[in-house]
C-alpha positions as CSV (number, residue, x, y, z in Angstrom):
1,M,29.7,14.8,1.8
2,A,29.3,13.2,5.3
3,T,25.8,14.7,5.5
4,F,24.9,13.2,2.1
5,F,26.2,9.8,3.2
6,L,23.9,10.0,6.3
7,A,21.0,10.8,4.0
8,I,21.7,7.6,2.1
9,I,21.5,5.6,5.3
10,Y,18.2,7.3,6.0
11,L,17.0,6.2,2.6
12,A,18.1,2.7,3.3
13,F,16.0,2.7,6.5
14,I,13.0,3.6,4.4
15,G,13.7,0.6,2.3
16,L,13.8,-1.5,5.5
17,G,10.3,-0.3,6.5
18,L,8.4,-0.5,3.3
19,P,7.9,-4.3,3.2
20,D,7.2,-4.7,6.9
21,S,3.7,-3.3,7.0
22,V,2.1,-4.2,3.7
23,L,1.1,-7.8,4.4
24,G,-1.1,-7.0,7.4
25,A,-2.7,-4.0,5.6
26,S,-3.4,-5.9,2.4
27,W,-4.4,-9.2,4.0
28,P,-8.2,-8.6,4.5
29,T,-8.6,-8.3,0.7
30,L,-5.6,-10.3,-0.5
31,H,-6.7,-13.6,1.2
32,S,-10.3,-13.2,-0.2
33,S,-9.0,-12.4,-3.7
34,L,-6.8,-15.6,-3.8
35,S,-9.3,-17.7,-1.7
36,I,-6.7,-18.2,1.0
37,P,-7.8,-18.9,4.6
38,V,-7.3,-15.9,6.9
39,S,-4.9,-17.8,9.2
40,Y,-2.4,-18.3,6.3
41,A,-1.0,-14.8,7.0
42,G,0.7,-16.4,10.0
43,I,2.4,-18.9,7.7
44,L,3.7,-16.2,5.4
45,S,4.9,-14.2,8.4
46,V,6.7,-17.3,9.8
47,M,8.4,-18.1,6.5
48,T,9.5,-14.5,5.9
49,T,11.0,-14.1,9.3
50,A,12.6,-17.5,9.3
51,G,14.7,-16.2,6.5
52,T,15.6,-13.0,8.4
53,I,16.6,-15.1,11.5
54,L,19.0,-17.1,9.3
55,S,20.5,-14.1,7.6
56,S,20.8,-12.1,10.8
57,F,22.8,-14.8,12.4
58,M,25.1,-14.8,9.4
59,S,25.2,-11.0,9.1
60,G,28.4,-10.4,11.1
61,K,30.5,-12.6,8.8
62,V,28.7,-11.4,5.7
63,T,29.1,-7.7,6.5
64,K,32.7,-8.2,7.6
65,R,33.5,-9.8,4.2
66,F,31.5,-7.6,1.8
67,G,30.9,-4.4,3.7
68,T,27.7,-2.7,4.8
69,G,27.2,-0.9,1.5
70,K,27.1,-4.1,-0.7
71,V,25.1,-6.0,1.8
72,T,22.5,-3.2,1.9
73,L,22.4,-2.9,-1.9
74,I,21.9,-6.6,-2.5
75,S,19.4,-7.0,0.4
76,V,17.1,-4.1,-0.7
77,S,17.3,-5.5,-4.3
78,M,15.9,-8.8,-3.0
79,T,13.0,-7.2,-1.2
80,A,12.2,-5.1,-4.2
81,M,12.0,-8.2,-6.4
82,A,9.8,-9.9,-3.8
83,L,7.4,-7.0,-3.6
84,L,7.0,-7.0,-7.4
85,G,6.5,-10.8,-7.3
86,F,3.7,-10.4,-4.8
87,A,1.9,-8.0,-7.2
88,L,1.9,-10.8,-9.9
89,A,1.5,-13.8,-7.7
90,P,-1.4,-16.1,-8.9
91,S,-1.6,-18.3,-5.8
92,F,-0.6,-18.8,-2.2
93,W,2.3,-21.1,-3.2
94,V,4.0,-18.3,-5.2
95,L,3.6,-16.0,-2.2
96,L,5.2,-18.6,-0.1
97,L,8.2,-18.9,-2.5
98,L,8.6,-15.1,-2.5
99,T,9.0,-15.1,1.3
100,L,12.5,-16.5,0.7
101,P,14.1,-13.4,-0.9
102,L,11.9,-11.1,1.2
103,G,13.2,-12.7,4.5
104,L,16.8,-13.2,3.5
105,G,16.9,-9.7,2.1
106,A,15.7,-8.1,5.3
107,G,17.9,-9.9,7.8
108,S,21.4,-9.1,6.9
109,V,20.8,-5.4,6.1
110,D,18.8,-4.9,9.3
111,A,21.6,-6.2,11.5
112,A,24.4,-4.6,9.5
113,L,22.8,-1.1,9.5
114,N,21.8,-1.2,13.1
115,G,25.3,-2.3,14.2
116,Y,26.9,0.4,12.1
117,V,24.8,3.2,13.4
118,A,25.1,2.0,17.1
119,L,28.9,2.1,16.8
120,H,29.3,5.3,14.7
121,Y,26.4,7.7,15.6
122,E,24.9,9.3,18.7
123,A,21.6,8.4,20.3
124,K,19.7,11.1,18.4
125,H,20.8,9.7,15.1
126,M,19.8,6.2,16.0
127,S,16.2,7.4,16.8
128,W,15.9,9.6,13.8
129,L,17.2,6.9,11.4
130,H,14.7,4.5,12.8
131,S,12.0,7.1,12.3
132,F,12.7,6.6,8.6
133,W,12.0,2.9,9.0
134,G,8.6,4.2,10.2
135,V,8.3,6.4,7.1
136,G,8.6,3.3,4.9
137,A,6.3,1.3,7.2
138,T,3.7,4.1,7.1
139,L,3.9,4.6,3.4
140,G,3.1,0.9,2.8
141,P,-0.5,0.8,4.2
142,M,-1.2,4.4,3.0
143,I,-0.4,3.5,-0.6
144,L,-2.4,0.3,-0.3
145,S,-5.4,2.1,1.0
146,L,-5.5,4.2,-2.2
147,F,-5.8,1.1,-4.3
148,L,-7.9,-1.4,-2.1
149,L,-11.3,-0.1,-3.4
150,Q,-10.3,-1.1,-6.9
151,Q,-10.7,-4.6,-8.4
152,E,-7.7,-6.6,-7.1
153,G,-6.3,-3.2,-6.1
154,W,-3.9,-4.9,-3.7
155,R,-1.8,-6.0,-6.7
156,K,-1.5,-2.4,-7.9
157,G,-0.5,-1.3,-4.4
158,Y,2.3,-3.9,-4.2
159,L,3.4,-3.0,-7.7
160,F,3.7,0.7,-6.8
161,I,5.5,-0.1,-3.6
162,G,7.9,-2.4,-5.5
163,F,8.8,0.5,-7.8
164,I,9.6,2.8,-4.9
165,Q,11.8,0.1,-3.5
166,G,13.5,-0.2,-6.9
167,F,14.3,3.5,-6.8
168,I,16.0,3.1,-3.5
169,V,18.0,0.3,-5.0
170,L,19.1,2.6,-7.8
171,M,20.2,5.3,-5.3
172,L,22.2,2.7,-3.3
173,L,23.9,1.5,-6.4
174,L,24.9,5.0,-7.5
175,T,26.3,5.8,-4.0
176,L,28.1,2.5,-3.3
177,P,31.6,4.1,-3.3
178,L,30.5,6.3,-0.3
179,W,30.0,3.2,1.8
180,Q,33.5,2.0,1.1
181,K,34.9,5.4,2.0
182,Y,33.0,6.0,5.3
183,N,33.2,2.4,6.4
184,Q,36.8,3.0,7.2
185,H,36.1,5.5,9.9
186,P,36.7,4.2,13.4
187,P,33.6,3.9,15.7
188,K,33.1,5.9,18.7
189,K,34.6,4.5,22.0
190,Q,32.5,2.5,24.4
191,E,33.2,1.1,27.8
192,A,34.1,-2.6,27.9
193,S,31.8,-4.9,29.9
194,G,34.0,-7.8,30.6
195,K,36.6,-10.1,29.0
196,V,34.8,-13.0,27.4
197,Q,35.2,-14.8,24.1
198,S,33.1,-13.2,21.3
199,T,31.3,-16.5,20.6
200,S,27.6,-17.1,21.2
201,R,28.4,-19.3,24.3
202,G,30.8,-16.7,25.7
203,L,28.5,-13.8,25.1
204,Y,25.7,-15.5,27.0
205,Q,27.9,-15.3,30.1
206,L,27.7,-11.5,30.1
207,P,25.1,-10.3,32.8
208,G,22.0,-9.1,31.1
209,V,22.5,-10.6,27.7
210,K,19.8,-13.2,28.0
211,E,17.4,-10.6,29.2
212,A,18.4,-8.3,26.3
213,L,17.6,-11.1,23.8
214,L,14.2,-11.8,25.4
215,S,13.5,-8.0,25.4
216,F,13.9,-7.9,21.7
217,F,11.8,-11.1,21.3
218,T,8.9,-9.7,23.3
219,Y,9.1,-6.2,21.9
220,C,8.8,-7.5,18.3
221,A,6.0,-9.8,19.4
222,V,4.0,-6.7,20.4
223,E,5.0,-4.5,17.4
224,M,4.5,-7.1,14.7
225,T,1.3,-8.6,16.1
226,T,-0.2,-5.1,16.1
227,G,0.9,-4.4,12.6
228,L,-0.1,-7.7,11.1
229,W,-3.4,-8.4,12.8
230,G,-4.7,-4.9,13.8
231,A,-6.6,-4.4,10.5
232,S,-8.1,-7.8,10.6
233,Y,-9.3,-7.2,14.2
234,L,-10.9,-3.9,13.2
235,V,-12.7,-5.5,10.2
236,A,-13.9,-8.5,12.1
237,H,-14.9,-7.0,15.5
238,H,-15.7,-3.4,14.8
239,D,-17.2,-3.7,11.2
240,F,-14.6,-1.4,9.7
241,S,-14.2,-1.5,5.9
242,A,-10.8,-2.8,4.7
243,D,-9.6,0.6,3.5
244,V,-10.5,2.3,6.8
245,A,-8.8,-0.4,8.8
246,A,-5.7,0.0,6.7
247,R,-5.6,3.7,7.5
248,Y,-5.8,2.9,11.2
249,V,-2.8,0.6,10.9
250,S,-1.1,3.3,8.9
251,L,-1.7,5.6,11.8
252,Y,-0.1,3.1,14.1
253,F,3.1,3.1,12.0
254,G,2.8,6.8,11.6
255,G,2.9,7.0,15.4
256,I,6.1,5.1,15.4
257,T,7.6,7.4,12.8
258,L,6.6,10.7,14.6
259,G,7.6,9.2,18.0
260,R,11.1,8.4,16.8
261,I,11.6,11.9,15.4
262,F,10.5,13.3,18.8
263,T,12.6,10.8,20.6
264,G,15.7,12.1,18.9
265,F,15.2,15.4,20.6
266,L,14.3,13.8,24.0
267,T,17.7,12.0,24.0
268,L,19.4,15.4,24.3
269,K,17.9,15.7,27.8
270,F,16.9,12.2,29.0
271,S,18.5,8.8,28.9
272,F,17.2,6.1,26.6
273,K,16.3,4.1,29.7
274,T,13.9,6.7,30.9
275,I,12.4,7.2,27.4
276,I,11.9,3.5,27.0
277,R,9.9,3.3,30.2
278,G,7.7,6.1,29.0
279,G,7.2,4.3,25.7
280,L,6.1,1.1,27.5
281,L,3.5,3.1,29.5
282,S,2.1,4.6,26.3
283,I,1.7,1.1,24.8
284,L,-0.1,0.0,28.0
285,F,-2.6,2.9,27.8
286,G,-3.2,2.2,24.1
287,I,-4.0,-1.5,24.8
288,I,-6.3,-0.6,27.7
289,M,-8.2,1.8,25.4
290,I,-8.7,-1.0,22.9
291,L,-10.0,-3.3,25.7
292,T,-12.7,-0.8,26.5
293,G,-14.4,-1.7,23.2
294,L,-15.3,1.9,22.5
295,Q,-14.9,2.7,18.8
296,V,-14.2,6.4,19.6
297,L,-11.0,5.3,21.4
298,L,-9.7,3.0,18.7
299,L,-8.1,5.8,16.6
300,P,-6.1,7.3,19.5
301,S,-5.3,3.8,20.8
302,F,-3.4,2.8,17.7
303,L,-1.6,6.1,17.7
304,L,-0.6,5.7,21.4
305,I,0.7,2.2,20.8
306,G,2.7,3.4,17.8
307,L,4.1,6.4,19.8
308,G,5.0,4.0,22.6
309,C,6.8,1.6,20.3
310,A,8.9,4.4,18.9
311,P,11.8,4.6,21.3
312,V,12.0,1.0,22.4
313,F,13.8,-0.8,19.5
314,P,16.3,2.0,18.6
315,G,16.9,2.6,22.3
316,M,17.8,-1.0,23.1
317,I,20.0,-1.2,20.0
318,H,21.9,2.0,20.9
319,E,22.4,0.9,24.5
320,T,24.1,-2.3,23.5
321,P,27.7,-1.0,23.3
322,H,27.3,0.8,26.6
323,R,25.8,-2.2,28.3
324,F,28.1,-4.9,27.0
325,G,31.2,-3.2,25.6
326,Q,32.2,-2.1,22.1
327,E,34.2,-5.3,21.4
328,H,31.0,-7.4,21.9
329,A,28.5,-5.0,20.4
330,E,28.3,-6.1,16.8
331,S,28.0,-9.8,17.7
332,I,25.3,-9.2,20.4
333,I,23.4,-6.9,18.0
334,G,23.3,-9.7,15.5
335,M,22.0,-12.1,18.2
336,Q,19.4,-9.5,19.3
337,M,18.2,-9.1,15.7
338,A,17.8,-12.8,15.5
339,F,15.7,-12.9,18.6
340,A,13.7,-9.9,17.4
341,Y,12.9,-11.8,14.2
342,M,11.9,-14.9,16.3
343,G,9.4,-12.7,18.1
344,S,8.2,-11.3,14.8
345,T,7.9,-14.8,13.4
346,F,6.4,-17.1,16.0
347,I,4.2,-14.8,18.1
348,P,2.1,-13.3,15.2
349,G,2.1,-16.8,13.6
350,I,0.7,-18.3,16.8
351,F,-1.9,-15.6,16.9
352,G,-2.8,-16.5,13.3
353,L,-3.7,-20.0,14.5
354,L,-5.8,-18.5,17.3
355,A,-7.5,-16.2,14.8
356,G,-8.3,-19.1,12.5
357,G,-9.8,-20.8,15.5
358,G,-12.2,-17.9,16.1
359,L,-10.1,-16.2,18.8
360,L,-9.3,-13.0,16.9
361,R,-11.2,-11.1,19.7
362,I,-8.4,-11.7,22.2
363,F,-6.0,-9.5,20.1
364,P,-5.6,-6.8,22.8
365,L,-5.1,-9.3,25.6
366,Y,-2.5,-11.1,23.6
367,L,-0.6,-7.8,23.2
368,L,-0.9,-7.1,26.9
369,M,0.6,-10.4,27.9
370,F,3.8,-9.8,25.9
371,L,4.0,-6.1,26.9
372,L,4.2,-7.2,30.6
373,M,7.0,-9.6,29.8
374,L,8.8,-6.9,27.9
375,F,8.6,-4.6,30.9
376,F,10.0,-7.3,33.2
377,F,13.0,-8.1,31.0
378,S,13.7,-4.5,30.3
379,E,14.0,-3.6,34.0
380,R,16.0,-6.7,34.7
381,I,18.7,-5.8,32.2
382,G,19.4,-2.5,34.0
383,I,19.7,-4.2,37.4
384,L,22.1,-6.9,36.1
385,V,24.3,-4.5,34.1
386,K,24.6,-2.0,36.9
387,R,25.6,-4.8,39.3
388,N,28.2,-6.1,36.9
389,Q,29.7,-2.7,36.3
390,T,29.9,-2.0,40.0
391,A,31.7,-5.3,40.6
392,T,34.1,-4.6,37.7
393,K,35.1,-1.2,39.2
394,K,35.7,-2.8,42.6
395,T,38.0,-5.4,41.2
396,A,39.8,-3.0,38.8
C-alpha cells in the first residue's frame, strides 16, 4: 500500500507539470487566433504566477489545517477547470480571468508536495518524483503539436489536456483516505541549523537563506523563460513552423524528465551539490550552442538545457532540511517556492516586453545572464552553510 501511495504522489506531480508548458508552446498560434499582441504572453505569465506566489506564502498554514491530500485535490481541480476554460476562451480578457484559478491552484500544491517529499523521502525519490513533473510538462507541448495544424487546433489541445488533468483529479479524490493515513508518519530526521524563530524575519537570519531564495529566483528565471519563449524564438529567428518549434520545446521538457530519472540513480553515488554543478555546466553549453546561430545545433541545445535543468530544482529542495534544519525546512521551502514563482513571473514577463520591442533575438543572452547569477548564489550557499555548521560545532 505504501508503494501505491507513492504512485499517487507521482501522479500528482504529473498534474503539476501539465499546465506549466502549454502556454509557451501554444502561444505562436493562440495569439494570432485571438488577435493578441505577442508580448501579452508575459502578462498572462505574470498574472498566473502572481497567484502562485500568494498561495505559496499561505501554503504552510493551509496545508497544516487541511492536510496535503485535500490541498492537492482542490488545487489540481482548479488547474483542470482553468485548462478547460482556456479551450473555450473567446478573448484575452477571459484568458486573463482564468489565470486566477490556474495560479492559485498551482502554488499551494507545489509547496505542500515538495515540503512533504523533502521531509519524508530520500534524494532519489525527490528527483524521480520531479521527473514526473517533467512527464506532465513534456506531454503538454507534444499533445498541442498534434492539434496545431488544424483550424484553431490549440483549443482542441487545451481541451484534451484538461481532460487528462480531470482524470488525475478523479484519482486523487478516490485515494484521498491514503493521504490522511500516511500524513501521520513522522519525517526523517535532519540536523538542526540554529535556534531562530520560525518567522520570515527570523529565518532570514540563517546563513545562506537569502542566497537560497535568490537561487530559486534565478533558476526559475532560466527554466521558465526557456519554456515560454523558446518556441517563439525559433519561429521568429530560425523560420521554424509552429508545430516544429513546439516539438523542440517538448524536447527541452523531455530533457528535464529524462535527466531527473537519471539523477535519481546519480544520487546513490554523488551528492546533490556535485550533480547541481554538472547541471549548470550543461545549461551553459546548451546556451552557447544557441548563440552560435547554427540550426544543426538547436536540437541538441534545447536537450542539453533541459538535461541541465533536471537536477537543480529538486536538488535545492531536498538539500533544504540538511542546510537549515528540519524544524525550519517547511517554512523555508514555502519561501523558496514563493521566490521561485517570482522568478517565473517577472523574468519571462520582462522578456515579453523586450520581445514586443523587437528584442526577441537576445533570448540566449538573457538566459546566460541569469544562469551566471544562479551559479554565483548556488556556490555562495555552500560556503555560508559550511561556515555556520563549523561554528556551531565549535560552540557546542
